[in-house]
C-alpha positions in Angstrom: 46.3 44.9 151.2 49.6 42.7 151.8 51.0 40.3 149.4 49.3 37.3 150.8 45.7 39.4 149.9 47.0 40.2 146.5 47.5 36.4 145.8 44.5 35.5 147.1 42.8 38.1 144.6 44.7 36.8 141.8 43.5 33.1 142.5 40.0 34.4 142.6 40.4 36.0 139.0 42.1 32.8 137.8 39.3 30.9 138.9 36.6 32.7 137.2 35.2 32.4 133.6 35.6 36.2 133.3 39.4 35.8 133.1 40.1 33.0 130.8 43.3 34.7 130.2 44.3 33.8 133.7 43.4 30.0 133.9 46.2 28.0 134.8 47.9 30.5 136.5 49.3 29.4 140.0 48.7 32.4 142.0 51.1 31.5 145.0 53.9 30.9 142.7 53.3 34.0 140.4 56.7 36.5 140.4 55.7 39.8 142.3 57.4 42.2 140.2 56.4 45.4 142.1 54.0 46.4 145.1 53.2 50.0 145.6 49.8 51.2 145.1 49.4 48.0 143.2 50.7 44.6 143.3 52.1 43.5 140.0 52.3 39.9 139.1 53.9 38.3 136.2 51.4 35.9 134.6 52.8 34.2 131.5 52.4 36.5 128.9 50.3 38.8 130.9 50.8 41.0 133.8 48.2 41.5 136.5 48.0 44.6 138.6 45.8 44.6 141.8 45.3 47.8 143.4 45.0 48.3 147.3 41.5 49.6 147.5 38.3 49.5 145.5 38.4 53.5 145.5 41.4 53.1 142.8 38.9 51.4 140.5 38.4 54.8 138.3 42.3 55.1 138.3 42.6 52.0 137.0 39.8 52.8 134.1 41.7 55.6 133.4 44.9 54.2 132.9 43.4 51.6 130.4 41.8 54.3 128.5 45.1 56.4 128.4 46.9 53.0 127.3 44.6 52.8 124.4 44.9 56.2 123.2 48.8 56.2 123.4 48.4 53.0 121.3 46.4 54.8 118.7 49.0 57.6 119.0 52.0 55.3 118.0 53.5 56.1 121.6 55.5 53.2 122.7 53.7 52.4 126.1 52.1 49.4 127.8 49.5 48.0 126.1 46.1 46.8 128.1 44.9 43.4 127.5 41.4 44.1 129.0 38.9 46.2 130.9 39.4 46.7 134.6 37.3 44.6 137.0 36.7 44.4 140.8 37.7 41.2 142.3 37.2 40.8 145.9 37.1 44.4 146.3 40.2 45.2 144.5 40.7 46.5 141.0 42.3 44.0 138.8 43.8 45.2 135.2 45.6 42.9 132.8 48.6 43.9 130.5 50.5 42.4 127.7 53.8 41.5 129.2 56.6 43.6 127.8 60.1 42.0 126.8 63.0 41.7 129.3 64.9 44.9 129.3 68.2 44.9 127.2 69.7 47.6 129.7 68.6 49.7 132.5 66.6 52.7 131.6 68.4 56.2 132.0 67.6 59.6 132.3 68.1 60.4 128.8 65.6 57.7 127.8 63.3 59.4 129.9 63.7 62.8 128.7 63.1 61.7 125.5 59.8 59.7 126.0 58.6 63.1 127.9 59.4 65.1 124.7 57.1 62.8 123.0 54.2 63.1 125.6 54.3 66.5 125.8 54.3 66.8 122.2 50.8 65.1 121.8 47.7 66.8 120.9 44.6 66.8 123.5 43.0 63.5 123.7 39.7 62.6 123.0 39.4 61.5 126.8 38.9 63.8 129.6 42.5 64.0 131.4 42.4 65.3 135.1 44.7 67.7 137.0 47.8 66.3 138.3 46.5 65.7 141.9 50.1 65.2 143.5 49.0 65.6 146.7 45.4 63.7 146.3 46.9 60.4 147.7 48.4 61.8 150.9 45.1 61.1 153.2 44.8 57.8 151.6 48.3 56.5 152.3 48.2 58.1 155.9 44.9 56.1 156.8 46.2 53.0 155.4 49.4 53.5 157.8 47.0 54.0 160.6 48.5 53.8 164.3 51.8 52.5 162.7 53.3 56.2 162.3 53.3 58.8 165.0 50.1 61.1 164.9 52.1 63.9 165.0 53.8 63.2 161.7 50.5 62.4 160.0 49.1 65.9 161.4 52.4 67.5 160.1 52.0 66.1 156.8 48.6 67.0 156.4 49.3 70.4 157.1 52.3 70.6 154.8 50.0 69.1 152.2 47.4 71.9 152.6 50.3 74.9 152.5 51.6 73.3 149.2 48.4 72.8 147.6 47.8 76.5 148.0 50.9 77.5 146.6 51.1 75.1 143.7 47.6 76.6 142.6 49.0 79.9 142.5 52.0 79.0 140.1 52.7 80.7 136.8 54.2 78.0 134.3 57.2 78.3 132.1 55.9 75.8 129.7 52.6 75.6 127.9 50.4 73.2 130.2 49.5 70.0 128.4 49.2 66.2 128.6 52.1 64.9 131.2 52.9 61.5 132.5 52.7 62.6 136.2 55.1 60.5 137.6 58.2 60.6 135.4 61.0 58.6 136.6 63.3 56.0 134.7 61.9 53.1 136.7 58.5 53.8 134.9 60.4 53.2 131.6 61.8 49.9 130.1 64.4 49.5 127.4 63.2 46.5 125.3 64.5 45.4 121.9 62.9 47.8 120.0 63.8 51.0 122.2 62.3 52.5 125.4 58.7 51.9 126.5 56.3 54.0 128.8 54.9 52.2 131.8 52.6 53.0 134.7 50.3 55.2 133.1 47.8 55.7 136.1 48.7 59.3 136.5 48.6 60.8 132.9 47.1 64.3 133.4 46.4 67.5 131.8 48.6 70.1 134.0 51.8 72.0 134.3 54.6 70.0 132.3 56.8 71.1 134.9 55.6 68.3 137.1 57.2 65.7 134.8 60.6 67.6 135.2 60.5 68.4 139.0 60.5 64.6 139.5 64.1 64.3 138.3 65.6 67.5 140.1 64.1 65.8 143.4 66.0 62.7 142.3 69.2 64.5 142.1 68.5 66.2 145.2 67.2 63.4 147.2 67.9 59.9 145.9 71.6 60.1 144.6 71.1 60.6 140.8 74.1 61.8 139.6 75.1 65.2 138.4 76.0 64.1 135.0 72.6 62.0 134.6 70.7 64.9 135.6 72.4 67.3 133.2 71.9 64.4 130.4 68.3 64.6 131.2 67.8 68.4 131.2 69.7 68.6 127.8 67.8 65.9 126.3 64.7 67.7 127.2 65.9 70.9 126.4 65.5 72.9 129.7 66.4 72.7 133.1 63.4 73.2 135.4 65.6 74.4 138.0 65.8 77.6 136.2 62.0 78.1 137.0 60.8 80.0 140.2 58.1 77.5 140.9 60.4 74.6 141.1 60.8 74.6 145.0 56.9 74.7 145.4 56.6 71.4 142.9 59.6 70.1 144.6 58.2 70.5 148.1 54.9 69.1 147.3 56.3 66.1 145.7 58.3 65.4 148.8 55.4 65.6 150.9 53.5 62.9 148.8 56.4 60.9 148.5 56.9 60.9 152.5 53.2 59.9 152.7 53.5 57.1 150.1 55.8 55.4 152.1 53.8 55.4 155.2 51.3 52.7 153.7 53.8 50.4 154.0 54.8 51.0 157.6 52.2 48.5 159.0 53.8 45.6 157.4 57.3 46.7 157.0 59.6 47.9 159.7 62.2 49.2 157.0 59.3 51.3 155.3 58.6 52.9 159.0 62.3 53.7 159.3 62.4 55.4 155.8 59.1 57.2 156.6 60.6 58.6 159.8 63.8 59.5 158.2 61.9 61.4 155.7 59.6 63.2 157.9 62.5 64.3 160.2 64.2 65.7 157.2 61.5 67.7 156.3 60.8 69.1 159.8 64.5 70.1 160.2 64.3 71.7 157.1 67.4 69.6 155.6 67.3 69.0 151.9 70.8 67.2 152.1 69.5 64.0 153.8 69.6 61.1 151.5 66.0 59.3 150.8 66.3 55.8 149.6 63.7 54.6 147.2 61.3 51.9 148.3 
């Protein structure tokens, strides 16, 4: 799915009776807020998320259910504005648009929200395990012939190896509810404080999953040391002290590399970033800088 396809899906939704909230929306002019597994458009007081493939419908349903539970728990998080629907073969969800941020989200903001999430009671809805490597095959398939088949085979083998190692880990923290993709970009600082966004990967698993993300951000993406220290201090523990950190870090690197691959067919910059990441993994060089995409 490229941007044009996503806008066509939005236009179809705006023209149907089942989405009266979108009536009058100009799909061709709606601001594109982000484009990853979902194309996210601003639609007046709403946000429309359009997933790349129909197989993501269950994940969209999961995200909406999580949002409703978090609302019941009083957790500041994105609020759903309806149930997911399949439009032209693509899952579409609507969300209440959050206010403009008053400042960028920082590492400490994320840590404080994670403390809230990690303290939640068991939810009434089933939460899956955090299948960190579960999207690798889908992303590589979407990449198709745009990437070197040898690189795809390398990532598949790396995925299988880390999946086995991760399954054997002994956690330091008590397993429980996690966000699953804990990054400052998934936090918005509104006038009333931090709000958690992108709830698709909420899971019941090792809480270390939520902490390794920032360790990798420090190692690969240039997060300053003082920002990482603020994160671990605010949370109350540095995951790098845990012997399993390297395994979850390696698994996330594998997933992050494959995630970029899905953009390679239509974006030369994505292909270049994918190749940079694969080369650094092949060379075993943890110092090569990766760039957010």
